[in-house]
C-alpha positions as a Markdown table, in Angstrom:
| # | Residue | x | y | z |
|---|---|---|---|---|
| 1 | Met | -23.9 | 22.1 | 1.8 |
| 2 | Ala | -27.1 | 20.1 | 1.8 |
| 3 | Pro | -29.1 | 19.9 | 5.1 |
| 4 | Gly | -28.0 | 17.0 | 7.2 |
| 5 | Ala | -24.8 | 16.5 | 5.3 |
| 6 | Pro | -21.7 | 15.4 | 7.3 |
| 7 | Thr | -19.8 | 18.4 | 8.7 |
| 8 | Ala | -16.3 | 18.8 | 10.1 |
| 9 | Ser | -15.1 | 20.6 | 13.2 |
| 10 | Ala | -13.2 | 23.9 | 12.9 |
| 11 | Arg | -10.1 | 22.2 | 14.2 |
| 12 | Ala | -10.3 | 19.5 | 11.5 |
| 13 | Ile | -11.0 | 22.1 | 8.8 |
| 14 | Ala | -7.8 | 24.0 | 9.8 |
| 15 | Asp | -5.8 | 20.8 | 10.0 |
| 16 | Ala | -7.0 | 19.6 | 6.6 |
| 17 | Ala | -5.8 | 22.8 | 5.0 |
| 18 | Thr | -2.3 | 22.1 | 6.5 |
| 19 | Ile | -2.4 | 18.5 | 5.3 |
| 20 | Val | -3.2 | 19.4 | 1.7 |
| 21 | Arg | -0.4 | 21.9 | 1.8 |
| 22 | Trp | 2.0 | 19.3 | 3.2 |
| 23 | Cys | 0.9 | 16.9 | 0.4 |
| 24 | Asp | 1.9 | 19.4 | -2.2 |
| 25 | Thr | 5.3 | 19.9 | -0.5 |
| 26 | Leu | 6.0 | 16.2 | -0.4 |
| 27 | Ala | 5.0 | 15.7 | -4.0 |
| 28 | Gly | 8.0 | 17.9 | -4.9 |
| 29 | Ile | 10.5 | 15.5 | -3.2 |
| 30 | Ser | 11.1 | 13.3 | -6.1 |
| 31 | Gln | 13.9 | 11.8 | -8.2 |
| 32 | Asp | 12.3 | 13.3 | -11.3 |
| 33 | Asp | 11.5 | 17.0 | -11.8 |
| 34 | Ala | 8.5 | 16.4 | -14.0 |
| 35 | Arg | 6.8 | 13.7 | -11.9 |
| 36 | Thr | 6.6 | 12.3 | -8.4 |
| 37 | Thr | 8.7 | 9.2 | -7.9 |
| 38 | Arg | 10.1 | 8.3 | -4.4 |
| 39 | Val | 11.5 | 4.9 | -3.8 |
| 40 | Tyr | 12.9 | 2.9 | -0.9 |
| 41 | Leu | 16.4 | 3.8 | 0.4 |
| 42 | Ser | 16.9 | 6.6 | -2.1 |
| 43 | Pro | 18.1 | 10.2 | -1.4 |
| 44 | Glu | 14.4 | 11.2 | -1.7 |
| 45 | His | 13.5 | 8.7 | 1.0 |
| 46 | Ala | 16.0 | 10.3 | 3.3 |
| 47 | Arg | 14.7 | 13.8 | 2.5 |
| 48 | Val | 11.0 | 13.0 | 3.0 |
| 49 | Asn | 11.8 | 11.3 | 6.3 |
| 50 | Ala | 13.6 | 14.4 | 7.5 |
| 51 | Val | 10.8 | 16.8 | 6.4 |
| 52 | Val | 8.0 | 14.7 | 8.0 |
| 53 | Ala | 10.1 | 14.2 | 11.2 |
| 54 | Glu | 10.1 | 18.0 | 11.6 |
| 55 | Trp | 6.4 | 18.1 | 11.3 |
| 56 | Met | 6.0 | 15.3 | 13.8 |
| 57 | Gln | 8.3 | 17.2 | 16.3 |
| 58 | Asp | 6.4 | 20.4 | 15.8 |
| 59 | Ala | 3.2 | 18.5 | 16.7 |
| 60 | Gly | 4.8 | 17.3 | 19.9 |
| 61 | Leu | 5.9 | 13.8 | 18.9 |
| 62 | Arg | 9.2 | 12.2 | 19.7 |
| 63 | Thr | 10.8 | 10.8 | 16.6 |
| 64 | Trp | 13.3 | 8.2 | 15.3 |
| 65 | Gln | 14.1 | 6.2 | 12.2 |
| 66 | Asp | 14.1 | 2.5 | 12.7 |
| 67 | Ala | 16.5 | -0.2 | 11.4 |
| 68 | Ala | 14.5 | -0.6 | 8.2 |
| 69 | Gly | 14.2 | 3.1 | 7.4 |
| 70 | Asn | 10.7 | 3.6 | 8.7 |
| 71 | Leu | 10.0 | 6.9 | 10.4 |
| 72 | His | 8.3 | 6.9 | 13.8 |
| 73 | Gly | 6.8 | 9.5 | 16.1 |
| 74 | Ile | 5.2 | 8.9 | 19.5 |
| 75 | Val | 3.3 | 10.7 | 22.2 |
| 76 | Asp | 3.4 | 8.7 | 25.5 |
| 77 | Gly | 0.3 | 7.4 | 27.2 |
| 78 | Ala | -0.7 | 7.6 | 30.9 |
| 79 | Thr | 1.6 | 4.7 | 31.8 |
| 80 | Pro | 5.3 | 4.6 | 30.9 |
| 81 | Asp | 6.2 | 1.5 | 28.8 |
| 82 | Gly | 2.4 | 0.8 | 28.5 |
| 83 | Pro | 0.4 | -0.3 | 25.5 |
| 84 | Val | 0.6 | 1.4 | 22.1 |
| 85 | Leu | -1.9 | 2.2 | 19.5 |
| 86 | Leu | -0.3 | 2.6 | 16.0 |
| 87 | Leu | -1.5 | 4.9 | 13.3 |
| 88 | Gly | 0.1 | 5.4 | 9.9 |
| 89 | Ser | 0.6 | 4.7 | 6.3 |
| 90 | His | 3.5 | 5.0 | 3.8 |
| 91 | Leu | 5.6 | 7.8 | 2.2 |
| 92 | Asp | 7.1 | 5.9 | -0.8 |
| 93 | Thr | 5.4 | 6.0 | -4.2 |
| 94 | Val | 5.0 | 4.3 | -7.5 |
| 95 | Val | 6.6 | 5.8 | -10.6 |
| 96 | Asp | 4.7 | 9.0 | -11.7 |
| 97 | Ala | 2.5 | 8.9 | -8.6 |
| 98 | Gly | -0.2 | 11.1 | -7.3 |
| 99 | Arg | 0.3 | 13.1 | -4.1 |
| 100 | Tyr | -2.1 | 11.4 | -1.7 |
| 101 | Asp | -1.7 | 7.6 | -1.8 |
| 102 | Gly | -0.2 | 6.7 | 1.6 |
| 103 | Val | 1.0 | 10.3 | 2.3 |
| 104 | Val | -2.4 | 11.6 | 3.4 |
| 105 | Gly | -2.7 | 8.8 | 5.9 |
| 106 | Val | 0.6 | 9.6 | 7.5 |
| 107 | Leu | -0.2 | 13.3 | 7.8 |
| 108 | Met | -3.7 | 12.7 | 9.1 |
| 109 | Ala | -2.2 | 10.5 | 11.8 |
| 110 | Ile | 0.2 | 13.2 | 12.8 |
| 111 | Arg | -2.5 | 15.9 | 13.2 |
| 112 | Thr | -4.8 | 13.4 | 15.0 |
| 113 | Val | -2.2 | 12.6 | 17.5 |
| 114 | Ala | -1.4 | 16.3 | 18.1 |
| 115 | Arg | -5.1 | 17.0 | 18.6 |
| 116 | Leu | -5.7 | 14.1 | 21.0 |
| 117 | Ala | -2.5 | 14.7 | 23.0 |
| 118 | Ala | -3.7 | 18.3 | 23.7 |
| 119 | Ser | -6.5 | 16.9 | 25.9 |
| 120 | Gly | -4.1 | 14.8 | 28.1 |
| 121 | Pro | -2.7 | 11.3 | 28.0 |
| 122 | Leu | -4.8 | 8.4 | 26.8 |
| 123 | Pro | -4.6 | 4.9 | 28.4 |
| 124 | Phe | -2.1 | 4.0 | 25.6 |
| 125 | Ala | 0.7 | 5.7 | 23.7 |
| 126 | Leu | -0.1 | 7.0 | 20.2 |
| 127 | Gln | 2.6 | 6.0 | 17.7 |
| 128 | Val | 2.7 | 7.2 | 14.1 |
| 129 | Ile | 4.6 | 5.1 | 11.6 |
| 130 | Ala | 5.5 | 6.5 | 8.2 |
| 131 | Phe | 6.4 | 3.2 | 6.4 |
| 132 | Ser | 9.3 | 3.4 | 3.9 |
| 133 | Asp | 8.4 | 0.8 | 1.2 |
| 134 | Glu | 4.8 | -0.2 | 0.8 |
| 135 | Glu | 4.7 | -0.1 | -3.0 |
| 136 | Gly | 7.8 | -2.3 | -3.8 |
| 137 | Thr | 8.7 | 0.0 | -6.7 |
| 138 | Arg | 12.4 | -0.3 | -6.4 |
| 139 | Phe | 13.0 | -4.0 | -5.6 |
| 140 | Gly | 9.8 | -5.6 | -6.7 |
| 141 | Lys | 8.8 | -6.8 | -3.3 |
| 142 | Ala | 6.0 | -4.8 | -1.6 |
| 143 | Leu | 5.5 | -4.1 | 2.1 |
| 144 | Leu | 9.2 | -4.2 | 3.0 |
| 145 | Gly | 9.0 | -1.5 | 5.6 |
| 146 | Ser | 5.9 | -2.8 | 7.4 |
| 147 | Ser | 7.2 | -6.4 | 7.2 |
| 148 | Ala | 10.2 | -5.3 | 9.2 |
| 149 | Val | 8.0 | -3.7 | 11.8 |
| 150 | Ala | 5.9 | -6.8 | 12.0 |
| 151 | Gly | 9.0 | -9.0 | 12.5 |
| 152 | Val | 8.5 | -11.0 | 9.4 |
| 153 | Trp | 11.6 | -10.0 | 7.4 |
| 154 | Asp | 12.8 | -12.7 | 5.1 |
| 155 | Asp | 16.6 | -12.9 | 4.7 |
| 156 | Ala | 16.1 | -14.1 | 1.1 |
| 157 | Trp | 15.1 | -10.6 | 0.2 |
| 158 | Trp | 18.7 | -9.3 | 0.7 |
| 159 | Asp | 19.5 | -10.6 | -2.8 |
| 160 | Leu | 16.7 | -8.7 | -4.5 |
| 161 | Glu | 18.1 | -6.2 | -7.1 |
| 162 | Asp | 16.8 | -3.0 | -8.5 |
| 163 | Gly | 16.9 | -2.0 | -12.1 |
| 164 | Asp | 20.5 | -0.9 | -11.8 |
| 165 | Gly | 21.6 | -4.2 | -10.3 |
| 166 | Thr | 22.0 | -2.8 | -6.8 |
| 167 | Thr | 21.0 | -5.4 | -4.2 |
| 168 | Leu | 18.8 | -4.7 | -1.2 |
| 169 | Arg | 21.7 | -5.5 | 1.1 |
| 170 | Gln | 23.9 | -2.9 | -0.7 |
| 171 | Ala | 21.1 | -0.3 | -0.7 |
| 172 | Phe | 20.8 | -0.7 | 3.1 |
| 173 | Ala | 24.5 | 0.0 | 3.5 |
| 174 | Asp | 24.4 | 2.9 | 1.1 |
| 175 | Phe | 21.5 | 4.5 | 3.1 |
| 176 | Gly | 23.4 | 4.1 | 6.3 |
| 177 | Leu | 21.5 | 1.1 | 7.7 |
| 178 | Asp | 23.0 | -2.1 | 9.0 |
| 179 | Pro | 21.4 | -5.2 | 7.4 |
| 180 | Ala | 22.4 | -7.2 | 10.4 |
| 181 | Arg | 20.2 | -5.0 | 12.6 |
| 182 | Val | 17.0 | -5.1 | 10.6 |
| 183 | Gly | 15.3 | -7.2 | 13.2 |
| 184 | Glu | 15.5 | -4.3 | 15.6 |
| 185 | Ala | 12.7 | -2.7 | 13.6 |
| 186 | Ala | 10.2 | -5.2 | 14.9 |
| 187 | Leu | 7.7 | -4.0 | 17.5 |
| 188 | Pro | 6.7 | -6.2 | 20.4 |
| 189 | Pro | 3.2 | -7.6 | 19.6 |
| 190 | Glu | 2.3 | -7.9 | 23.3 |
| 191 | Arg | 2.3 | -4.1 | 23.7 |
| 192 | Leu | 0.2 | -3.3 | 20.7 |
| 193 | Val | -3.4 | -2.2 | 21.0 |
| 194 | Gly | -3.9 | -2.3 | 17.3 |
| 195 | Tyr | -3.2 | -0.3 | 14.1 |
| 196 | Leu | -5.4 | 2.2 | 12.3 |
| 197 | Glu | -4.7 | 3.4 | 8.8 |
| 198 | Ala | -6.4 | 6.2 | 6.9 |
| 199 | His | -6.1 | 6.0 | 3.1 |
| 200 | Ile | -7.7 | 7.3 | 0.0 |
| 201 | Glu | -9.9 | 4.7 | -1.7 |
| 202 | Gln | -8.2 | 3.4 | -4.8 |
| 203 | Gly | -11.5 | 2.7 | -6.5 |
| 204 | Pro | -14.8 | 4.5 | -7.3 |
| 205 | Tyr | -17.2 | 2.9 | -4.7 |
| 206 | Leu | -17.4 | 5.7 | -2.1 |
| 207 | Glu | -18.0 | 8.2 | -4.9 |
| 208 | Gln | -20.8 | 6.0 | -6.3 |
| 209 | Ala | -22.3 | 5.8 | -2.9 |
| 210 | Gly | -22.2 | 9.5 | -2.4 |
| 211 | Gln | -20.2 | 9.2 | 0.8 |
| 212 | Ala | -16.9 | 10.8 | 1.9 |
| 213 | Leu | -15.7 | 8.1 | 4.2 |
| 214 | Gly | -15.9 | 4.3 | 4.4 |
| 215 | Val | -15.1 | 1.4 | 6.8 |
| 216 | Val | -12.8 | -1.3 | 5.3 |
| 217 | Thr | -13.9 | -4.8 | 6.0 |
| 218 | Ser | -10.9 | -6.7 | 4.6 |
| 219 | Ile | -7.8 | -6.3 | 2.4 |
| 220 | Ala | -7.3 | -8.3 | -0.8 |
| 221 | Ser | -5.4 | -11.5 | -0.9 |
| 222 | Ala | -2.6 | -11.1 | -3.4 |
| 223 | Arg | 0.0 | -12.9 | -5.4 |
| 224 | Arg | 2.5 | -11.6 | -7.9 |
| 225 | Phe | 4.5 | -13.5 | -10.5 |
| 226 | Ser | 7.3 | -12.8 | -13.0 |
| 227 | Val | 6.8 | -14.8 | -16.2 |
| 228 | Glu | 9.2 | -15.7 | -19.0 |
| 229 | Ala | 7.9 | -16.9 | -22.4 |
| 230 | Val | 10.8 | -18.5 | -24.2 |
| 231 | Gly | 10.5 | -19.2 | -27.9 |
| 232 | Glu | 12.9 | -18.9 | -30.8 |
| 233 | Ala | 14.3 | -15.7 | -32.4 |
| 234 | Arg | 14.4 | -16.1 | -36.2 |
| 235 | His | 14.3 | -13.9 | -39.3 |
| 236 | Ala | 10.9 | -12.2 | -39.6 |
| 237 | Gly | 10.8 | -12.4 | -43.4 |
| 238 | Gly | 12.3 | -15.8 | -43.9 |
| 239 | Thr | 10.4 | -17.8 | -41.2 |
| 240 | Pro | 6.9 | -19.0 | -42.2 |
| 241 | Tyr | 4.1 | -19.0 | -39.6 |
| 242 | Glu | 4.1 | -22.7 | -39.1 |
| 243 | Arg | 7.7 | -22.6 | -38.1 |
| 244 | Arg | 7.5 | -19.7 | -35.7 |
| 245 | His | 7.8 | -19.9 | -31.9 |
| 246 | Asp | 6.9 | -16.3 | -31.2 |
| 247 | Ala | 7.4 | -15.5 | -27.6 |
| 248 | Leu | 5.7 | -12.1 | -27.8 |
| 249 | Leu | 2.5 | -13.5 | -29.3 |
| 250 | Ala | 2.4 | -16.2 | -26.6 |
| 251 | Ala | 2.9 | -13.6 | -23.9 |
| 252 | Ala | 0.2 | -11.4 | -25.4 |
| 253 | Glu | -2.2 | -14.3 | -25.5 |
| 254 | Ala | -1.3 | -15.2 | -21.9 |
| 255 | Ala | -2.1 | -11.6 | -20.8 |
| 256 | Leu | -5.5 | -11.9 | -22.4 |
| 257 | Ala | -6.0 | -15.2 | -20.7 |
| 258 | Val | -5.4 | -13.5 | -17.3 |
| 259 | Glu | -8.1 | -10.9 | -18.1 |
| 260 | Arg | -10.5 | -13.5 | -19.4 |
| 261 | Ile | -10.2 | -15.9 | -16.5 |
| 262 | Cys | -10.2 | -13.1 | -13.8 |
| 263 | Arg | -13.3 | -11.5 | -15.2 |
| 264 | Ala | -15.2 | -14.8 | -15.3 |
| 265 | Glu | -14.1 | -15.6 | -11.7 |
| 266 | Gln | -14.7 | -12.1 | -10.4 |
| 267 | His | -11.1 | -11.6 | -9.4 |
| 268 | Val | -8.6 | -8.9 | -10.4 |
| 269 | Gly | -5.6 | -9.8 | -12.6 |
| 270 | Thr | -3.3 | -7.4 | -14.2 |
| 271 | Val | -0.3 | -7.6 | -16.5 |
| 272 | Gly | 1.5 | -4.4 | -15.9 |
| 273 | Thr | 4.9 | -4.8 | -17.7 |
| 274 | Met | 6.1 | -6.6 | -20.8 |
| 275 | Ser | 9.5 | -6.6 | -22.4 |
| 276 | Val | 10.7 | -8.4 | -25.6 |
| 277 | Glu | 14.1 | -9.7 | -26.8 |
| 278 | Pro | 15.9 | -9.2 | -29.1 |
| 279 | Gly | 13.5 | -6.3 | -29.8 |
| 280 | Ala | 14.2 | -5.8 | -33.5 |
| 281 | Val | 11.5 | -5.0 | -36.1 |
| 282 | Asn | 12.8 | -7.8 | -38.4 |
| 283 | Val | 13.2 | -10.6 | -35.8 |
| 284 | Val | 10.6 | -12.9 | -34.5 |
| 285 | Pro | 10.7 | -12.4 | -30.7 |
| 286 | Gly | 12.5 | -15.2 | -28.9 |
| 287 | Leu | 11.9 | -14.0 | -25.3 |
| 288 | Ala | 9.2 | -12.1 | -23.6 |
| 289 | Arg | 9.0 | -11.2 | -19.9 |
| 290 | Phe | 5.9 | -10.0 | -18.2 |
| 291 | Asn | 4.4 | -9.9 | -14.7 |
| 292 | Val | 1.0 | -10.8 | -13.3 |
| 293 | Asp | -0.6 | -9.2 | -10.3 |
| 294 | Leu | -3.5 | -11.3 | -9.0 |
| 295 | Arg | -5.9 | -10.3 | -6.2 |
| 296 | Gly | -9.0 | -11.7 | -4.6 |
| 297 | Glu | -11.1 | -11.4 | -1.5 |
| 298 | Phe | -10.1 | -14.9 | -0.2 |
| 299 | Asp | -6.9 | -16.9 | -0.4 |
| 300 | Glu | -8.7 | -20.1 | -1.6 |
| 301 | Gly | -10.4 | -18.3 | -4.5 |
| 302 | Arg | -7.2 | -16.5 | -5.5 |
| 303 | Asp | -5.2 | -19.8 | -5.6 |
| 304 | Arg | -8.0 | -21.5 | -7.6 |
| 305 | Val | -7.9 | -18.8 | -10.2 |
| 306 | Trp | -4.1 | -19.0 | -10.4 |
| 307 | Glu | -4.4 | -22.7 | -11.2 |
| 308 | Ser | -6.7 | -21.9 | -14.1 |
| 309 | Ile | -4.3 | -19.2 | -15.3 |
| 310 | Thr | -1.3 | -21.5 | -15.3 |
| 311 | Ala | -3.3 | -24.2 | -17.1 |
| 312 | Ala | -4.0 | -21.6 | -19.8 |
| 313 | Phe | -0.3 | -20.7 | -19.9 |
| 314 | Asp | 0.5 | -24.3 | -20.5 |
| 315 | Glu | -2.0 | -24.7 | -23.3 |
| 316 | Ile | -0.8 | -21.5 | -25.0 |
| 317 | Gly | 2.8 | -22.6 | -24.7 |
| 318 | Thr | 2.2 | -26.1 | -26.1 |
| 319 | Arg | 0.2 | -24.8 | -29.0 |
| 320 | Arg | 2.8 | -22.1 | -29.9 |
| 321 | Gly | 5.9 | -24.1 | -29.1 |
| 322 | Val | 6.9 | -21.6 | -26.4 |
| 323 | Thr | 7.7 | -22.3 | -22.8 |
| 324 | Val | 5.7 | -20.1 | -20.5 |
| 325 | Ser | 7.3 | -20.2 | -16.9 |
| 326 | Pro | 5.9 | -18.2 | -14.0 |
| 327 | Thr | 7.9 | -17.5 | -10.8 |
| 328 | Glu | 6.2 | -16.2 | -7.7 |
| 329 | Val | 7.7 | -13.0 | -6.3 |
| 330 | His | 5.1 | -11.9 | -3.7 |
| 331 | Arg | 2.3 | -13.5 | -1.7 |
| 332 | Ala | 0.1 | -11.9 | 0.9 |
| 333 | Pro | -2.9 | -13.5 | 2.6 |
| 334 | Ala | -6.2 | -11.7 | 2.9 |
| 335 | Val | -6.5 | -9.6 | 6.0 |
| 336 | Phe | -9.8 | -9.2 | 7.8 |
| 337 | Cys | -10.2 | -6.1 | 9.9 |
| 338 | Ala | -10.9 | -6.5 | 13.6 |
| 339 | Pro | -14.6 | -6.1 | 14.5 |
| 340 | Ala | -14.0 | -3.9 | 17.5 |
| 341 | Leu | -11.7 | -1.6 | 15.6 |
| 342 | Met | -14.2 | -1.5 | 12.7 |
| 343 | Asp | -16.8 | -0.5 | 15.2 |
| 344 | Ala | -14.6 | 2.4 | 16.4 |
| 345 | Val | -14.1 | 3.6 | 12.8 |
| 346 | Arg | -17.8 | 3.3 | 12.1 |
| 347 | Ala | -18.5 | 5.3 | 15.2 |
| 348 | Gly | -16.0 | 7.9 | 14.0 |
| 349 | Ile | -17.8 | 8.3 | 10.7 |
| 350 | Ala | -21.2 | 8.4 | 12.3 |
| 351 | Ala | -19.9 | 11.3 | 14.5 |
| 352 | Thr | -19.5 | 13.4 | 11.4 |
| 353 | Gly | -23.2 | 13.0 | 10.6 |
| 354 | Glu | -23.1 | 10.0 | 8.2 |
| 355 | Ser | -26.0 | 7.7 | 9.4 |
| 356 | Ala | -25.1 | 4.6 | 7.5 |
| 357 | Pro | -21.3 | 4.4 | 6.8 |
| 358 | Ala | -20.3 | 2.5 | 3.7 |
| 359 | Glu | -18.4 | -0.7 | 4.2 |
| 360 | Leu | -15.8 | -1.7 | 1.5 |
| 361 | Phe | -13.5 | -4.6 | 0.7 |
| 362 | Ser | -10.1 | -3.1 | -0.3 |
| 363 | Arg | -8.8 | -4.6 | -3.6 |
| 364 | Ala | -5.6 | -2.6 | -3.1 |
| 365 | Gly | -2.9 | -3.8 | -0.7 |
| 366 | His | -1.8 | -1.7 | 2.3 |
| 367 | Asp | 0.7 | -1.8 | 5.2 |
| 368 | Ala | -2.2 | -3.0 | 7.4 |
| 369 | Met | -1.7 | -6.4 | 5.7 |
| 370 | Ser | 1.7 | -6.7 | 7.5 |
| 371 | Leu | 0.5 | -5.3 | 10.8 |
| 372 | Gly | -2.4 | -7.7 | 10.7 |
| 373 | Leu | 0.1 | -10.5 | 11.3 |
| 374 | Val | 0.8 | -9.2 | 14.8 |
| 375 | Thr | -2.1 | -7.1 | 15.9 |
| 376 | Asp | -5.7 | -6.1 | 15.2 |
| 377 | Val | -6.1 | -3.6 | 12.3 |
| 378 | Ala | -8.7 | -1.4 | 10.8 |
| 379 | Met | -8.8 | 1.2 | 8.0 |
| 380 | Leu | -10.7 | 4.4 | 7.1 |
| 381 | Phe | -11.1 | 5.1 | 3.4 |
| 382 | Leu | -11.5 | 8.6 | 2.0 |
| 383 | Arg | -13.4 | 9.3 | -1.2 |
| 384 | Asn | -11.2 | 9.6 | -4.3 |
| 385 | Pro | -13.2 | 11.1 | -7.2 |
| 386 | Asp | -13.3 | 8.7 | -10.2 |
| 387 | Gly | -11.3 | 6.2 | -8.1 |
| 388 | Ile | -8.0 | 6.9 | -10.0 |
| 389 | Ser | -4.8 | 6.2 | -8.1 |
| 390 | His | -1.2 | 5.4 | -8.8 |
| 391 | His | -1.5 | 8.4 | -11.2 |
| 392 | Pro | -1.0 | 12.1 | -10.9 |
| 393 | Asp | -4.8 | 12.7 | -11.2 |
| 394 | Glu | -5.6 | 11.0 | -7.9 |
| 395 | Phe | -7.4 | 13.3 | -5.5 |
| 396 | Val | -9.0 | 13.8 | -2.2 |
| 397 | Ser | -10.8 | 17.0 | -1.3 |
| 398 | Glu | -9.9 | 19.2 | 1.7 |
| 399 | Asp | -13.4 | 18.9 | 3.0 |
| 400 | Asp | -13.2 | 15.1 | 3.0 |
| 401 | Val | -9.8 | 15.2 | 4.7 |
| 402 | Ala | -11.4 | 17.3 | 7.4 |
| 403 | Leu | -14.2 | 14.8 | 7.9 |
| 404 | Gly | -11.7 | 12.0 | 8.0 |
| 405 | Leu | -9.7 | 13.8 | 10.7 |
| 406 | Asp | -12.8 | 14.1 | 12.9 |
| 407 | Ala | -13.7 | 10.4 | 12.3 |
| 408 | Leu | -10.2 | 9.2 | 13.1 |
| 409 | Ala | -10.0 | 11.2 | 16.3 |
| 410 | Val | -13.4 | 9.8 | 17.5 |
| 411 | Ala | -12.3 | 6.3 | 16.5 |
| 412 | Val | -9.2 | 6.6 | 18.7 |
| 413 | Glu | -11.3 | 7.9 | 21.6 |
| 414 | Arg | -13.7 | 5.1 | 21.2 |
| 415 | Ile | -10.9 | 2.6 | 21.4 |
| 416 | Ala | -9.6 | 4.3 | 24.6 |
| 417 | Asp | -13.1 | 4.1 | 26.1 |
| 418 | Asp | -13.5 | 0.5 | 25.2 |
| 419 | Arg | -10.2 | -0.3 | 26.8 |
| 420 | Ala | -11.1 | 1.5 | 29.9 |
| 421 | Glu | -14.4 | -0.4 | 30.2 |
| 422 | Thr | -12.7 | -3.8 | 29.9 |
| 423 | Arg | -10.3 | -3.1 | 32.7 |
């Protein structure tokens, strides 16, 4: 290790080894043997909650599952029914996921709470939340678990369906949850001190800066759309080009327009799925479905870019004789981290020996977006070599996890000190 490089405590080094081992264990809780896929209200969701609940209990936390399927663990503060500082992340995954996205933040929170509780009660309770559905993989709507905790559940979501046609309402019942009681998952905002989330960076910027840890300044404003391009299915051999209304080509051109406009406007737009009907080699496609994920640092810029994209869709559709119709399926405002909590995270990183902690805007969404609706939030990013995520190759080193544990513990202590000074 280079002279002056950040160093971790012996306690953090030991805890980091445990966390990496736990990540490996959880990666095996999957609906697929060959890859990690763990979605909301599935048997794997129940299994992972049970395993992590045992680890919470072994660490001295009192545990329960809430009315939306989120797992909680708590260590009481100095005052019964007093304020609560939340820490956490999520346990669900995308399809064919890596083993650290979300998971490492939950496990770091558990070990941090155990470490701090050993020194006696803080002026607030420490509550770890393992959110159940950050990704939105099963029902297409992200942040379901944390939306319930924030008290912003929308009853329109009950009719969402998964790929097998199961509604969210039915999935709740199948999992043993009562849809009528989902409101009980909401936490009282007046008791909350704030929310801290540790997470791997889902980009390359910390690696480029040569730093293990970073302070998040804000979280991307996001909108998602499902889009239908409706043309006309006709014989591939018998239909001349001037008579074709090819839905696939319109959709492909629309996808390129998303990239072109977002690159020019310094936003991020992605077309992640596309399907075609009737899907025969000798038939001009009459229907294409695709989605658009749009992200920006500010809501106003994001919405301006979307207007440019829809104008491009209209032009493409008119020129090709295809109707291109988007429907919004998700909207999340930009969330700005609270300065006082950012200062605490910054102090935590500085305590590891990093003199000038990196500050980053998160282009990825996180459960902190929901919690930011009801309390102050801050995030600690951990270096992810090459920045790859939502992929089996995502990675965080044991050394960086150890540094993150020390930083998170100091951040919580700083929040406790600040609270004591203001009383």
